[in-house]
C-alpha positions as CSV (number, residue, x, y, z in Angstrom):
1,M,43.6,-43.5,-44.2
2,D,42.7,-45.5,-40.9
3,F,41.5,-49.0,-40.7
4,V,39.5,-49.8,-37.5
5,P,38.1,-53.4,-37.4
6,A,34.6,-53.6,-36.0
7,R,33.7,-55.9,-33.1
8,D,32.2,-58.5,-35.4
9,Y,35.2,-58.6,-37.8
10,P,36.7,-62.1,-38.2
11,I,40.1,-62.5,-36.7
12,G,42.9,-63.2,-39.3
13,M,44.9,-61.7,-42.2
14,Y,43.4,-58.9,-44.3
15,S,44.4,-57.8,-48.0
16,F,44.0,-54.3,-49.4
17,S,43.6,-53.0,-53.1
18,A,43.9,-49.4,-54.4
19,N,43.0,-47.5,-57.6
20,A,44.4,-44.1,-58.9
21,Y,42.4,-41.5,-60.8
22,D,43.7,-39.1,-63.4
23,G,41.7,-36.4,-64.9
24,D,43.4,-36.6,-68.3
25,I,42.5,-40.2,-68.8
26,V,39.1,-40.6,-70.4
27,S,38.4,-44.0,-68.7
28,G,38.5,-42.3,-65.2
29,K,40.7,-44.7,-63.1
30,S,43.9,-46.7,-63.3
31,P,44.2,-50.5,-62.9
32,P,43.9,-51.7,-59.2
33,F,47.0,-52.1,-57.1
34,T,46.6,-55.0,-54.6
35,L,48.4,-55.8,-51.3
36,T,47.7,-59.3,-50.2
37,D,47.8,-60.5,-46.5
38,I,49.6,-57.4,-45.3
39,L,47.5,-56.9,-42.0
40,K,46.4,-59.3,-39.3
41,V,43.3,-58.5,-37.2
42,K,43.7,-59.9,-33.7
43,N,41.1,-60.5,-30.7
44,N,41.1,-58.4,-27.6
45,P,41.2,-61.0,-24.7
46,G,39.0,-60.8,-21.6
47,R,40.9,-59.5,-18.5
48,V,40.4,-59.1,-14.7
49,T,40.5,-55.5,-13.6
50,N,39.9,-55.9,-9.8
51,L,40.0,-58.7,-7.2
52,S,38.9,-58.1,-3.6
53,V,37.5,-60.0,-0.5
54,E,34.5,-59.2,1.8
55,D,36.4,-59.9,5.1
56,P,40.1,-60.6,5.7
57,E,39.2,-63.3,8.3
58,V,36.8,-66.2,8.3
59,F,36.0,-69.1,10.7
60,R,35.7,-72.6,9.5
61,L,32.3,-73.5,8.1
62,H,31.6,-69.7,7.6
63,N,31.2,-67.9,4.3
64,I,32.9,-64.8,2.8
65,D,32.5,-63.3,-0.7
66,I,35.3,-63.0,-3.3
67,M,34.4,-60.1,-5.7
68,I,35.9,-59.8,-9.3
69,E,35.6,-57.1,-11.9
70,A,36.4,-58.1,-15.5
71,E,36.0,-56.6,-19.1
72,D,36.4,-57.3,-22.8
73,V,36.6,-55.0,-25.8
74,E,34.4,-57.0,-28.1
75,N,32.1,-58.8,-25.6
76,P,30.0,-57.5,-22.6
77,E,31.3,-58.3,-19.1
78,V,28.3,-60.5,-18.3
79,S,29.1,-62.8,-21.2
80,L,32.6,-63.6,-20.0
81,I,33.6,-67.0,-18.6
82,G,35.6,-66.8,-15.4
83,T,37.6,-69.0,-13.1
84,V,38.4,-68.3,-9.4
85,E,40.8,-70.6,-7.4
86,Y,42.3,-70.6,-3.8
87,R,45.1,-72.3,-1.9
88,H,46.7,-72.2,1.5
89,N,49.6,-69.8,1.6
90,G,53.0,-71.5,1.3
91,T,51.8,-74.7,-0.5
92,Q,52.9,-75.8,-4.0
93,P,51.5,-74.1,-7.1
94,S,49.7,-77.2,-8.1
95,D,47.6,-77.1,-4.9
96,W,45.1,-74.5,-6.3
97,K,41.5,-75.5,-5.8
98,D,38.6,-74.2,-7.8
99,L,35.7,-72.2,-6.3
100,S,32.8,-73.6,-8.2
101,T,30.4,-70.9,-7.0
102,L,30.5,-67.9,-9.4
103,S,27.6,-65.6,-10.2
104,Y,27.1,-62.2,-11.8
105,Q,25.5,-59.5,-9.7
106,Y,24.4,-55.9,-10.3
107,E,24.9,-52.9,-8.1
108,G,22.9,-50.2,-9.8
109,A,24.0,-49.9,-13.5
110,E,27.3,-51.6,-12.7
111,G,28.0,-55.3,-12.4
112,Y,30.6,-57.6,-10.9
113,W,31.3,-61.3,-10.4
114,V,31.0,-63.0,-7.0
115,S,32.5,-66.2,-5.7
116,V,31.8,-67.7,-2.2
117,F,34.6,-69.1,-0.1
118,K,33.6,-71.5,2.8
119,P,36.5,-73.3,4.6
120,E,35.7,-76.8,5.6
121,K,35.7,-77.9,9.2
122,N,39.1,-79.6,8.7
123,A,40.6,-76.8,6.6
124,E,44.1,-75.7,7.4
125,L,44.3,-72.6,9.6
126,G,46.2,-69.6,8.4
127,M,46.4,-67.3,5.3
128,Y,44.9,-68.2,1.9
129,D,45.7,-66.9,-1.6
130,F,43.2,-66.3,-4.5
131,R,43.5,-65.8,-8.3
132,A,41.0,-65.2,-11.1
133,S,41.0,-65.4,-14.9
134,F,38.2,-64.5,-17.5
135,E,37.9,-65.5,-21.1
136,D,35.9,-63.8,-23.9
137,L,33.6,-65.5,-26.3
138,D,36.6,-66.2,-28.6
139,G,38.2,-68.2,-25.8
140,E,41.1,-65.8,-25.1
141,S,42.1,-64.5,-21.7
142,E,44.7,-62.0,-20.6
143,G,45.8,-64.4,-17.9
144,W,45.6,-64.9,-14.0
145,V,45.3,-62.0,-11.6
146,Y,46.6,-63.0,-8.1
147,Y,45.5,-61.8,-4.6
148,N,48.1,-63.3,-2.1
149,R,47.5,-63.6,1.6
150,A,44.0,-62.3,1.2
151,V,42.1,-64.2,3.9
152,K,43.0,-65.7,7.2
153,V,41.1,-69.0,8.1
154,E,40.6,-69.3,11.9
155,N,39.4,-72.0,14.3
156,N,35.9,-72.0,15.8
157,L,36.2,-71.9,19.6
158,P,34.2,-74.4,21.6
159,I,31.1,-73.0,23.3
160,I,30.1,-73.4,27.0
161,E,26.4,-73.8,27.2
162,S,25.8,-74.0,31.0
163,I,27.5,-74.3,34.5
164,E,25.4,-75.9,37.2
165,V,26.4,-76.4,40.9
166,L,24.5,-78.6,43.3
167,P,23.8,-78.1,46.1
168,D,24.2,-74.4,46.2
169,T,25.0,-74.4,50.0
170,I,27.2,-76.7,52.0
171,V,28.3,-77.0,55.6
172,G,31.5,-78.4,57.1
173,N,33.0,-81.2,55.0
174,D,30.2,-81.4,52.5
175,S,30.8,-81.5,48.7
176,V,29.3,-79.8,45.7
177,T,29.2,-81.2,42.1
178,I,29.9,-78.8,39.2
179,T,28.5,-79.8,35.9
180,V,29.5,-78.2,32.5
181,T,27.8,-78.7,29.1
182,G,29.1,-77.4,25.8
183,Y,30.1,-78.3,22.2
184,D,32.5,-77.4,19.3
185,S,31.3,-77.0,15.7
186,E,34.5,-78.7,14.2
187,H,35.2,-81.5,16.8
188,T,33.3,-84.1,18.7
189,R,33.0,-83.9,22.5
190,S,35.4,-86.7,22.9
191,E,38.1,-84.5,21.2
192,L,37.5,-81.6,23.6
193,T,39.2,-81.0,27.0
194,C,37.2,-79.3,29.8
195,Q,38.8,-77.2,32.5
196,I,37.0,-76.3,35.7
197,E,38.2,-74.0,38.5
198,V,36.8,-72.5,41.7
199,V,37.8,-69.6,44.0
200,P,36.3,-67.8,47.1
201,A,34.5,-64.7,45.9
202,A,36.8,-62.5,47.9
203,E,40.1,-64.0,46.5
204,T,41.9,-64.5,43.1
205,G,43.7,-67.8,43.5
206,W,41.8,-70.2,41.3
207,Q,41.8,-73.9,42.3
208,H,41.9,-76.4,39.4
209,L,39.5,-79.3,39.5
210,D,39.7,-82.6,37.5
211,A,36.8,-82.8,35.1
212,V,35.4,-86.2,33.9
213,R,33.3,-86.4,30.7
214,V,30.0,-88.2,31.3
215,K,28.1,-88.6,28.0
216,D,27.5,-85.0,26.8
217,Q,28.8,-83.2,30.0
218,W,31.7,-82.8,32.2
219,D,31.6,-83.2,36.1
220,A,33.9,-82.0,38.8
221,V,33.6,-82.4,42.6
222,F,34.7,-79.8,45.2
223,T,34.9,-80.8,48.9
224,S,35.0,-78.2,51.7
225,G,37.6,-78.8,54.4
226,E,37.7,-77.7,58.0
227,S,39.9,-74.7,57.0
228,A,37.8,-73.8,54.0
229,V,36.9,-70.1,53.6
230,L,33.3,-69.5,54.5
231,G,31.1,-67.6,52.1
232,Y,30.4,-67.5,48.4
233,Y,32.5,-69.2,45.7
234,N,32.9,-68.4,42.0
235,V,33.3,-71.0,39.3
236,R,34.7,-70.8,35.8
237,S,35.1,-73.3,32.9
238,R,36.4,-73.5,29.3
239,L,36.7,-76.1,26.5
240,I,39.9,-76.7,24.5
241,D,39.9,-78.4,21.1
242,P,43.0,-79.9,19.3
243,D,43.5,-76.8,17.1
244,M,44.0,-74.6,20.2
245,V,47.2,-76.3,21.4
246,D,50.5,-77.2,20.0
247,S,52.4,-80.5,20.2
248,N,53.3,-79.7,23.8
249,N,49.6,-79.1,24.7
250,N,50.2,-75.4,25.1
251,I,47.4,-73.1,24.1
252,I,48.4,-71.1,21.0
253,I,45.5,-68.7,20.6
254,D,46.0,-65.0,21.1
255,D,44.1,-64.5,24.4
256,P,43.4,-67.7,26.3
257,E,41.7,-65.8,29.2
258,E,38.9,-64.9,26.9
259,L,37.9,-68.5,26.7
260,W,36.6,-68.7,30.3
261,T,32.9,-68.7,31.1
262,L,32.3,-67.5,34.7
263,D,29.5,-68.3,37.2
264,F,29.7,-65.8,40.1
265,S,28.5,-66.8,43.6
266,A,27.8,-70.3,42.4
267,F,27.7,-71.9,45.8
268,F,27.9,-71.0,49.5
269,I,30.0,-72.6,52.4
270,K,28.8,-72.0,56.0
271,K,29.3,-73.4,59.4
272,D,26.9,-75.9,60.9
273,I,24.2,-73.9,62.8
274,P,23.0,-75.6,66.0
275,N,19.9,-77.7,65.4
276,M,16.6,-76.8,67.1
277,K,16.0,-79.0,70.2
278,N,12.5,-78.1,71.3
279,V,9.5,-75.9,70.7
280,S,6.8,-75.5,73.4
281,I,3.6,-73.5,73.4
282,Q,2.1,-72.5,76.8
283,P,-0.8,-72.7,77.2
284,S,-1.9,-74.7,74.2
285,S,-5.4,-73.3,74.3
286,I,-6.6,-69.8,75.0
287,E,-9.7,-67.6,74.5
288,Q,-10.0,-65.0,71.8
289,K,-7.5,-62.1,72.3
290,G,-5.8,-64.2,75.0
291,K,-2.0,-64.7,75.5
292,A,0.4,-67.6,74.8
293,T,4.2,-68.0,74.8
294,I,6.2,-69.9,72.2
295,E,9.6,-71.0,73.6
296,V,12.4,-72.3,71.3
297,T,15.7,-73.9,72.4
298,T,18.7,-75.4,70.4
299,E,21.4,-77.9,71.0
300,G,24.3,-75.4,70.7
301,D,26.1,-73.8,73.6
302,L,25.6,-70.2,74.7
303,S,28.4,-68.8,72.6
304,E,27.0,-70.4,69.5
305,N,23.4,-69.4,70.2
306,S,24.2,-65.8,71.1
307,E,25.2,-65.3,67.4
308,L,22.0,-66.5,66.1
309,T,18.8,-64.7,65.4
310,C,15.5,-66.6,65.9
311,I,12.5,-65.9,63.6
312,I,9.1,-67.2,64.8
313,Q,6.1,-66.8,62.5
314,Y,2.5,-67.9,62.9
315,Q,-0.4,-68.5,60.6
316,G,-4.0,-68.0,61.8
317,P,-7.3,-69.2,60.6
318,S,-7.9,-66.0,58.6
319,D,-4.6,-66.2,56.8
320,S,-4.0,-67.8,53.4
321,E,-1.7,-70.8,53.0
322,T,1.2,-68.6,51.9
323,S,0.6,-65.8,54.5
324,W,2.7,-65.8,57.6
325,N,3.0,-63.2,60.4
326,T,6.2,-62.6,62.4
327,L,6.2,-62.4,66.2
328,S,8.5,-60.3,68.4
329,V,11.2,-62.6,69.9
330,Q,13.5,-62.1,72.9
331,F,16.7,-64.1,73.7
332,D,17.2,-65.4,77.2
333,G,20.8,-66.5,78.0
334,T,20.3,-67.1,81.7
335,T,19.9,-70.8,81.2
336,G,23.4,-71.3,80.0
337,K,22.4,-72.4,76.5
338,G,20.0,-69.9,75.2
339,V,16.2,-69.7,74.8
340,W,14.1,-67.6,72.5
341,R,10.6,-66.6,73.5
342,G,7.8,-65.1,71.4
343,I,4.4,-63.9,72.7
344,I,1.2,-64.0,70.7
345,E,-1.7,-62.1,72.2
346,G,-4.4,-59.4,71.6
347,E,-5.4,-58.7,68.0
348,E,-3.0,-61.5,66.9
349,T,-5.4,-64.1,68.5
350,E,-8.7,-62.4,67.5
351,Y,-10.0,-65.2,65.3
352,P,-10.9,-68.6,66.8
353,G,-9.4,-71.8,65.4
354,E,-6.0,-73.4,65.1
355,Y,-2.7,-71.4,64.9
356,K,0.4,-72.9,63.2
357,F,4.0,-71.9,63.8
358,R,7.4,-72.1,62.0
359,V,10.9,-71.3,63.2
360,R,14.3,-70.6,61.5
361,F,17.7,-69.3,62.6
362,I,19.9,-66.7,60.9
363,H,23.7,-66.5,61.3
364,P,25.4,-63.2,60.4
365,E,28.0,-65.1,58.4
366,L,26.6,-68.5,57.7
367,G,23.2,-67.4,56.5
368,A,19.8,-68.9,57.4
369,T,18.6,-72.4,58.1
370,D,15.5,-73.9,56.5
371,W,12.1,-73.3,58.1
372,I,11.2,-75.8,60.8
373,Y,7.5,-76.6,61.3
374,P,6.8,-77.8,64.9
375,A,3.9,-80.3,65.4
376,D,2.5,-78.3,68.3
377,T,-0.2,-75.8,67.6
378,L,-2.2,-73.2,69.5
379,T,-6.0,-73.4,69.8
380,V,-8.0,-70.2,70.2
381,E,-11.5,-70.8,71.7
382,D,-14.5,-68.8,70.5
383,A,-15.3,-66.4,73.4
384,E,-18.8,-64.9,74.0
385,P,-18.8,-61.7,72.0
386,E,-19.5,-58.5,73.8
387,P,-22.2,-56.4,72.2
388,T,-20.7,-53.2,70.9
389,R,-22.5,-49.9,70.5
390,E,-22.3,-50.2,66.7
391,T,-23.7,-53.7,66.8
392,S,-26.5,-52.6,69.2
393,D,-27.3,-49.7,66.9
394,K,-27.5,-52.0,63.9
395,S,-29.7,-54.4,65.8
396,S,-32.1,-51.5,66.8
397,Q,-32.3,-50.4,63.2
398,I,-33.1,-53.9,62.1
399,I,-35.8,-54.3,64.8
400,N,-37.3,-50.9,63.9
401,W,-37.5,-51.8,60.2
402,I,-39.1,-55.1,61.1
403,I,-41.7,-53.3,63.2
404,I,-42.4,-50.8,60.4
405,I,-42.8,-53.6,57.9
406,V,-45.1,-55.7,60.1
407,T,-47.2,-52.6,60.8
408,I,-47.6,-51.9,57.1
409,I,-48.6,-55.5,56.5
410,I,-51.2,-55.4,59.3
411,L,-52.7,-52.1,58.0
412,I,-52.9,-53.5,54.5
413,I,-54.7,-56.6,55.9
414,L,-57.1,-54.4,57.9
415,L,-57.8,-52.2,54.8
416,F,-58.6,-55.3,52.7
417,A,-60.8,-56.6,55.6
418,V,-62.8,-53.3,55.7
419,L,-63.2,-53.3,52.0
420,Y,-64.3,-56.9,51.9
421,K,-66.8,-56.2,54.8
422,K,-68.2,-53.2,53.0
423,R,-68.6,-55.2,49.8
424,K,-70.3,-58.0,51.6
425,D,-72.6,-55.6,53.4
426,A,-73.5,-54.0,50.1
427,K,-74.3,-57.4,48.6
428,K,-76.4,-58.3,51.6
429,A,-78.3,-55.0,51.4
430,E,-78.8,-55.5,47.7
431,A,-80.1,-59.0,48.3
432,A,-82.4,-57.8,51.1
433,A,-83.8,-55.1,48.8
434,S,-84.4,-57.6,46.1
435,M,-86.1,-60.0,48.5
436,K,-88.2,-57.2,49.9
437,A,-89.3,-56.2,46.4
438,I,-90.1,-59.6,44.9
439,G,-90.4,-61.8,48.0
440,T,-87.9,-64.4,46.7
441,P,-84.3,-65.0,47.9
442,S,-83.0,-65.1,44.3
443,P,-83.7,-62.7,41.5
444,Q,-84.9,-65.5,39.2
445,V,-87.6,-64.6,36.6
446,Q,-89.7,-66.9,34.5
447,A,-91.7,-65.5,31.7
448,E,-94.4,-67.5,30.0
449,W,-96.5,-66.8,26.9
450,L,-99.6,-68.6,25.7
451,P,-99.5,-69.8,22.1
452,K,-102.3,-68.7,19.8
453,D,-103.7,-72.2,19.7
454,A,-103.9,-72.6,23.6
455,G,-107.7,-72.3,23.6
456,L,-108.1,-68.4,23.4
457,P,-108.5,-67.3,19.8
458,G,-106.3,-64.3,18.9
459,A,-104.8,-64.1,22.4
460,V,-101.4,-62.4,22.5
461,A,-99.0,-62.7,25.4
462,Q,-96.7,-59.9,26.5
463,P,-94.0,-60.3,29.2
464,A,-93.9,-58.1,32.3
465,G,-90.9,-56.1,33.2
466,L,-87.9,-58.2,34.4
467,Y,-86.3,-58.2,37.9
468,G,-89.8,-57.7,39.5
469,S,-90.6,-54.4,37.6
470,L,-94.1,-54.4,36.1
471,Q,-94.9,-51.8,33.5
472,E,-98.3,-50.3,32.7
473,P,-99.8,-52.6,30.2
474,S,-101.7,-51.5,27.1
475,P,-104.8,-53.3,25.9
476,P,-105.1,-56.2,25.9
477,Q,-104.1,-56.0,29.5
478,V,-101.3,-58.2,30.8
479,A,-101.1,-59.4,34.4
480,A,-97.8,-60.6,36.0
481,V,-98.2,-63.3,38.6
482,P,-95.0,-64.4,40.5
483,V,-94.7,-68.1,40.7
484,D,-93.6,-68.1,44.3
485,A,-95.9,-65.3,45.5
486,Q,-99.6,-66.0,44.8
487,P,-102.0,-63.2,45.6
488,A,-103.9,-63.5,48.9
489,V,-107.1,-62.1,47.3
490,P,-109.0,-64.3,44.8
491,M,-108.9,-62.9,41.3
492,P,-111.4,-65.0,39.3
493,Q,-111.4,-62.4,36.4
494,Q,-107.7,-63.1,35.9
495,Q,-107.8,-66.8,35.1
496,P,-105.0,-68.0,32.9
497,A,-105.8,-68.2,29.2
498,A,-105.0,-71.9,29.3
499,F,-108.1,-72.4,31.5
500,L,-110.5,-70.7,29.1
501,P,-112.9,-72.9,27.0
502,P,-111.9,-73.4,23.4
503,G,-113.4,-70.9,21.0
504,T,-113.6,-68.1,23.5
505,E,-113.1,-64.8,21.8
506,Q,-110.3,-62.3,22.7
507,F,-111.4,-59.7,25.2
508,T,-109.8,-56.9,27.2
509,A,-109.4,-57.1,30.9
510,Q,-110.2,-54.1,33.1
511,P,-107.2,-52.3,34.6
512,Q,-106.3,-53.8,37.9
513,P,-104.3,-52.3,40.7
514,Q,-100.5,-53.1,40.2
515,P,-98.4,-54.2,43.1
516,E,-95.8,-51.6,44.2
517,V,-92.4,-53.0,43.4
518,S,-88.8,-51.7,43.0
519,T,-87.8,-50.5,39.6
520,A,-84.1,-51.2,40.2
521,G,-82.6,-53.2,37.3
522,E,-85.8,-52.7,35.2
523,V,-85.6,-54.3,31.7
524,P,-88.0,-52.9,29.1
525,V,-90.4,-55.4,27.5
526,E,-89.3,-56.3,24.0
527,A,-91.9,-56.4,21.2
528,E,-90.9,-59.9,20.0
529,L,-89.8,-62.6,22.4
530,E,-89.6,-66.3,22.3
531,P,-92.6,-68.3,23.6
532,R,-90.7,-69.2,26.9
533,V,-87.8,-67.6,28.6
534,T,-86.1,-68.8,31.8
535,D,-83.4,-66.7,33.5
536,T,-81.8,-68.4,36.5
537,D,-81.0,-64.9,38.0
538,T,-84.7,-63.6,37.9
539,P,-87.9,-64.6,39.8
540,S,-90.3,-66.9,37.9
541,V,-93.3,-64.9,36.6
542,S,-96.3,-66.2,34.6
543,V,-97.7,-63.8,32.1
544,V,-101.2,-64.5,30.6
545,A,-103.7,-62.5,28.6
546,L,-107.1,-62.2,30.4
547,P,-110.5,-61.6,28.8
548,P,-112.6,-58.6,29.9
549,V,-115.1,-59.2,32.8
550,E,-118.3,-57.2,33.1
551,D,-119.9,-59.0,35.9
552,E,-118.6,-61.6,38.4
553,A,-121.8,-63.6,38.4
554,E,-121.9,-63.7,34.6
555,E,-118.3,-64.7,34.6
556,A,-119.0,-67.5,37.1
557,E,-121.9,-68.7,35.1
558,S,-119.9,-68.8,31.9
559,M,-117.1,-70.6,33.6
560,E,-119.4,-73.3,35.1
561,P,-118.8,-75.9,32.4
562,Y,-115.1,-75.7,32.9
563,K,-114.8,-75.7,36.7
564,D,-113.7,-79.3,36.8
565,K,-111.2,-78.8,34.1
566,E,-110.0,-75.6,35.7
567,Q,-109.6,-77.3,39.0
568,D,-107.5,-80.0,37.5
569,S,-105.5,-77.5,35.6
570,G,-105.1,-75.4,38.7
571,E,-103.8,-78.4,40.6
572,E,-101.3,-79.1,37.9
573,H,-100.2,-75.5,37.8
574,E,-99.7,-75.5,41.6
575,E,-97.7,-78.7,41.3
576,E,-95.5,-77.0,38.6
577,I,-95.0,-74.0,40.9
578,K,-93.9,-76.3,43.8
579,I,-91.4,-78.1,41.6
580,K,-89.9,-74.8,40.5
581,E,-89.8,-73.6,44.0
582,G,-87.8,-76.7,45.0
583,E,-85.4,-76.1,42.2
584,I,-84.9,-72.5,43.3
585,L,-84.4,-73.6,46.9
586,E,-81.8,-76.3,45.8
587,A,-79.9,-73.7,43.8
588,E,-79.9,-71.3,46.7
589,I,-78.6,-74.1,49.0
590,M,-75.8,-74.9,46.5
591,D,-74.8,-71.3,46.3
592,A,-74.9,-71.1,50.1
593,E,-72.1,-73.6,50.3
594,I,-69.5,-71.3,48.8
595,L,-70.5,-68.2,50.9
596,D,-69.8,-67.2,54.4
597,D,-71.5,-69.4,57.1
598,S,-72.6,-66.5,59.2
599,F,-74.2,-64.9,56.1
600,W,-76.0,-68.0,55.0
601,D,-77.3,-68.9,58.5
602,S,-79.5,-65.8,58.3
603,E,-80.3,-66.5,54.7
604,S,-81.3,-70.0,55.5
605,K,-83.6,-68.8,58.3
606,A,-85.2,-66.3,55.9
607,I,-85.7,-69.1,53.3
608,D,-87.4,-71.2,56.0
609,D,-89.7,-68.3,56.9
610,R,-90.6,-67.7,53.3
611,K,-91.4,-71.4,52.8
612,E,-93.6,-71.4,55.9
613,K,-95.3,-68.2,54.7
614,K,-95.7,-69.7,51.2
615,Q,-97.4,-72.8,52.7
616,I,-99.9,-70.6,54.6
617,E,-100.6,-68.6,51.4
618,D,-101.1,-71.9,49.5
619,E,-103.6,-73.1,52.1
620,E,-105.5,-69.7,52.0
621,N,-105.6,-69.8,48.2
622,E,-107.0,-73.4,48.3
623,N,-109.7,-72.2,50.7
624,L,-110.5,-69.2,48.5
625,Q,-110.5,-71.4,45.4
626,S,-113.0,-73.8,47.1
627,N,-115.2,-70.9,48.2
628,S,-115.1,-69.5,44.7
629,N,-116.2,-72.8,43.2
């Protein structure tokens, strides 16, 4: 039979006992047979099955992962306790150092242990060994698993940040300053060595320059000699730290040429171009589209000047501050030194104002000089513009439009004047018709009624038609007497009811002939009206109820006792009429102040005529009244 201890069996010595059975024995089994401490159960220790690295090379202060796979029979892999150590190759066995960082990671269903290796900035360069050991929960391990010469620790190379050369162009024996900035992650700048070299762009022989550290940068100076090669120069630089050289200061890295940082065409060396001597502008003032000459001379001789190209540019009043126009320039070598002339004319001088100029020279090998801005300027005067056909056409169009607009405005004014005159004539005709109908300048009407207690028992007053229209009265008869137009014929039978003696009975007057008046604007008589109505737009009219008269002599006899009283009342009535006429005339005069003078001159004369006529009629009425009495 097999004995297989389970994972949770205790470790140690085990005893076994056995019984035998015989079918002939009634009891069924034999006494037990025991074997004591005959088998020892041992623990399966944890063990490393694989040890690998992420990268075989690493720079100081950089990280790589050390990956370990381990297992145990009784315990799961994740429960194991591991140790990973490293040392520089070739050192003593006691120099092993522990990697404290150790974690378990999963990759799908599988898992593995990871330890991080990060060399310090002063760690020894070269190859490093690694070893790992894992114990199970019983504290047993199968032992160390080694990975020799697994990783190479390398030096971090210094880094060039920038190369700057000032100035970028020199002439003759001038100098340039080359400035280099950079750093190293493992050493300070004071421990670094800076190398700077220059060479003409067309050559390969680099010239070494002495570099001096100034704070956080290194400076080197290059001076051009009389025999210096003209043209562009290249610059290169590199930094060296102590780990890159041996005891003899020889660079020990694999490819030292890869350390250089290059700056191509860093600066330019040229000959000294002759300076400008004079700039003249003749004439200094011209009219629009006129012509002027700009003449430029230098200090160099003819041979030097003949190699130069002169650029002359101008800036007119219509140009922006950054806009320049180039003139055509011709070289004149007849003077022995050289003169350049540019001509500005025509469309170039179209705009009046001040014209500025600038000049520069270009050498085929040495390059160009800076722009030179002469103080002299050209003034273009504003010439009398000649009218063009296009301008004339536009002017004619504008004049035609102005004539059309003025004509339309005049026609509109005339139309309004005609309409206004027609309206004024219509009003004058209407006023003349009203005055002809009622004999008054204003259509003012006054209606009066006698109260029942005015002395005529049962007398009832009814108004006549307004606006001068008199309707046929029904008994008792009503007579309309305008205030400002008394009848020229005496009408004793139509005395106002106010003049009748008290207690006189109501009677019906005989129909009297009605004056013929216009019915325009006729207003029907209402059945019920207030005792007195005054309308400032209608003529004053007195309306009274008259008793019937059968005989004039009988009427005169009956009225004898009241003649004195009637005369007094008549005088009062005439006084009232005169007051009202004055009010009407005053209102007419006030209205006349806001009307046309020519219109009211005629109206004023008509009013005077009516007043004179009214005075004559009043005198005739007084004579008739005295004769009647």
